[in-house]
N, C-alpha and C positions, 0 to 999 in steps of 0.2 A: 367449080366445075372446069374440067380441062377441055379446051377446044381442040379441034382437029389438028391445027398447026402445032400447038404445044404437044399434043400426043405424038405427032411425028418426030418432034425434036427429042422427046423423052426416049422414044424407040432408038433414035440415032445415038443418043448419049449412051444407052445401054449396049448398043452394038459396038461402039468404040471401046467402052470399058471391057467388053467381052474379048476384044482383040488383044487388049493389054494383059488380061488375066487368064485367058483360056477357060473361063467360067462361062457356061451357057447363058445367053442373054436372058432367058426365062427364069434363071436362078438368081439373077441380080435384082435385088429388091430396093425400094426407095430408102429403106432404113439400113441397108448394107454399109458397114464401115469400110472405107476405102483401103485402109491398112490392115485392120484385124480380120475382116471378113473376106476381102478380095485379094489380100496379100500384096498390095502395091508397095513399092519402095519409094523413098523420096525422089530418086531419079525417075521412076515410073511416073510420079505425079508431075514432075516438070515436063516430061514428054507428053503426058496426057493433056496438060494445059495447052501446050503448043498445038496438039491435035484439035482441041476444042476451039482454040482461037481461029485456026484455019477453017474448020468446018462451019462455024457459026459467025465468023467475021466479027470477033470481039477482041478487045485489048487485054493484055496481061493485067493491067490495073484492076480490071473487073473480076479477074480470076485469082484473087488473093489466095495463095497456096495454104496459108495458115488457117483460113476459114473453111477449107474443104475437108470435112470429116466423113460425110456420108454422101451417098448418091443423091439424096434429096438436096444437100447443100449445093452440089454441082448444078442440079436442075434449077434451083432458085436463081442462081446467078445467070445462067444461060437464058432462062425464060423471062427475065426482067424486061 
C-alpha cells in the first residue's frame, strides 16, 4: 500500500518526467519505458537524475542510470 508521502513523491516524479518529455503527467504510467515510451535520450537521463537528486536529496550512487528502465524503477530507488 502506498502511503500519502510516497504518493506525493510519485506525483512529483511524474511531474518532473512530464517536464522532460512534454507528455502529460496523467499519461505517464508506472510501466512506461523511459526511452521507448517517453522518448528520453541518454543525455535526458543524466539531466533527469540530476533533477531527482536535487528534488529528493539523494546521491547519484543510488540513481544508477543503467538500472533505470521504467518509471517504476525510478520510483523504487527514490522511495527506498
